[in-house]
C-alpha positions in Angstrom: 7.5 -27.3 -3.0 5.7 -29.6 -5.4 3.4 -32.2 -4.1 3.6 -35.7 -5.4 0.7 -37.2 -7.3 -0.1 -39.5 -4.3 -0.2 -36.5 -2.0 -2.5 -34.6 -4.3 -4.9 -37.6 -4.7 -4.9 -38.0 -0.9 -5.9 -34.3 -0.5 -8.6 -34.8 -3.1 -10.0 -37.8 -1.3 -9.9 -36.2 2.2 -10.8 -32.6 1.5 -12.2 -32.5 -2.0 -9.5 -30.1 -3.4 -6.8 -30.7 -6.0 -3.6 -28.9 -4.9 -0.2 -29.4 -6.5 2.1 -27.1 -4.4 2.7 -26.0 -0.8 4.7 -23.1 0.7 8.4 -23.8 1.0 8.7 -22.1 4.4 5.5 -23.0 6.4 4.0 -25.8 4.3 0.6 -24.1 3.7 -1.3 -25.3 0.6 -1.0 -22.9 -2.3 -3.9 -21.9 -4.5 -3.8 -19.7 -7.5 -1.9 -16.9 -5.7 1.8 -17.5 -5.0 4.7 -15.4 -4.0 7.8 -16.0 -6.2 11.1 -14.3 -6.9 12.4 -14.1 -10.5 15.4 -16.3 -11.1 15.0 -18.2 -7.8 13.2 -21.5 -7.4 10.5 -21.8 -4.8 6.9 -20.7 -4.1 5.7 -19.1 -0.9 2.3 -18.2 0.6 3.2 -14.7 1.6 5.9 -12.0 1.5 6.6 -12.7 5.2 7.4 -16.4 4.4 9.4 -15.4 1.3 11.5 -12.6 2.9 11.4 -13.5 6.6 10.5 -9.9 7.5 7.3 -8.0 7.4 7.0 -5.6 4.4 7.9 -2.1 5.4 5.6 -0.1 3.2 2.1 0.5 4.5 -0.9 -1.0 2.7 -2.6 1.6 0.6 -6.2 2.1 1.4 -8.6 3.1 -1.4 -10.6 6.3 -1.6 -9.7 9.9 -1.5 -7.3 11.3 1.1 -9.0 12.5 4.3 -8.4 15.8 5.9 -6.8 15.9 9.3 -8.5 18.9 10.9 -8.6 20.1 14.5 -11.9 20.2 16.4 -12.4 23.8 15.5 -11.6 23.1 11.8 -14.1 20.2 11.7 -16.8 22.3 13.2 -16.2 25.1 10.7 -16.2 22.7 7.8 -19.5 21.1 9.0 -21.1 24.5 9.2 -20.0 25.3 5.7 -21.4 22.0 4.4 -24.8 22.8 6.0 -24.8 26.4 4.5 -24.0 24.9 1.1 -26.7 22.3 1.4 -29.3 25.0 2.4 -28.3 27.1 -0.6 -28.6 24.2 -3.0 -32.0 23.5 -1.6 -33.1 27.1 -2.1 -31.9 27.1 -5.7 -34.0 24.0 -6.3 -37.2 25.6 -5.2 -39.2 26.9 -8.2 -41.6 29.8 -7.6 -45.1 29.5 -9.2 -45.6 31.4 -12.4 -48.5 33.9 -12.4 -51.6 32.4 -13.8 -53.6 34.2 -16.5 -56.9 35.9 -15.4 -60.0 35.2 -17.5 -59.3 35.4 -21.2 -56.3 37.6 -20.8 -53.2 36.0 -22.1 -54.8 32.8 -23.4 -53.2 33.1 -26.8 -49.8 32.6 -25.2 -50.8 29.9 -22.7 -49.7 26.4 -23.1 -52.6 24.0 -23.5 -52.8 20.9 -21.3 -52.2 18.6 -24.4 -48.9 20.3 -25.0 -50.0 21.6 -28.4 -49.5 25.4 -28.9 -51.5 26.4 -31.9 -50.8 29.6 -33.8 -52.6 32.8 -32.9 -54.8 32.8 -36.0 -56.1 29.3 -35.1 -57.2 30.5 -31.6 -58.7 33.8 -32.6 -61.9 32.5 -34.3 -62.6 30.3 -31.3 -62.3 33.1 -28.8 -64.5 35.5 -30.8 -67.3 33.1 -31.5 -69.0 33.0 -28.1 -69.5 36.8 -28.0 
């Protein structure tokens, strides 16, 4: 139902809110969300007030559907999760690469600066100290 201007001003004075409508069934003040029916006059605060009966369909909860497993199935699934986690951890471990001994393999080693010169540029440097 629509509130008169005097009622709206009274609510503004008392509560500090400006409301222009109330539920046709229970009289609750209506904000931005209202329940209506196309082609019929009236505004309601909920489907219960509008229809007089509780909605039959269950409220849909978000997220993925959950599995309904027995106790044995839950235990088996948990063991598989642990096995998979261990395997993922093992794949993430990187073994150390063999390090070059002395001057062997220095021409193919990566320098600490990240620069990898050509073989001809390193050859005079390695042969000079002899």
